[in-house]
C-alpha positions in Angstrom: 0.0 0.0 0.0 2.9 2.4 0.8 4.4 1.8 -2.7 1.0 2.5 -4.4 0.7 5.8 -2.4 4.2 6.8 -3.3 3.5 6.1 -6.9 0.3 8.1 -6.8 1.9 11.1 -5.2 5.0 11.0 -7.4 3.6 10.1 -10.8 6.3 12.1 -12.6 9.0 10.1 -10.9 7.5 6.6 -10.9 7.2 4.8 -14.2 6.1 1.4 -12.9 5.8 -0.8 -9.8 7.1 -4.3 -9.6 5.1 -6.5 -7.2 6.8 -9.7 -5.9 5.2 -12.8 -4.4 7.6 -14.0 -1.7 6.0 -17.4 -1.4 7.8 -20.5 -2.6 6.0 -23.4 -4.4 7.3 -25.8 -1.8 6.8 -23.6 1.2 4.3 -25.9 2.9 6.6 -28.8 2.7 9.4 -26.7 4.2 7.1 -25.5 7.0 6.2 -29.1 7.7 9.8 -30.1 7.9 10.5 -27.4 10.4 7.5 -28.2 12.6 8.3 -29.4 16.1 7.7 -33.0 17.1 4.9 -31.9 19.5 3.1 -30.1 16.7 3.3 -33.1 14.4 2.1 -35.4 17.2 -0.9 -33.0 17.9 -1.8 -32.9 14.2 -1.6 -36.7 14.0 -3.9 -37.0 17.0 -6.3 -34.6 15.4 -6.3 -36.6 12.1 -7.0 -39.8 14.1 -9.9 -38.1 15.9 -11.3 -36.9 12.6 -11.0 -40.4 11.1 -12.7 -41.9 14.1 -15.6 -39.4 13.7 -15.9 -40.2 10.0 -16.0 -44.0 10.6 -18.6 -43.7 13.4 
C-alpha cells in the first residue's frame, strides 16, 4: 500500500511498480519439515480423531 501511495503522489518520478510474491512453491513442505515433534504429534492425533468421527 505504501508503494502505491508513493507512486500516486509522485507520478512524474515513478514509471512502474514491480510486485513480488515472496512465497515458494514448496513452502508448505518446508514448513512441515520445520514443525516441532509436538506439533506433528498433535496434528496426527487430530487426524486420528477426525478419522474416528468419519467412521462412526
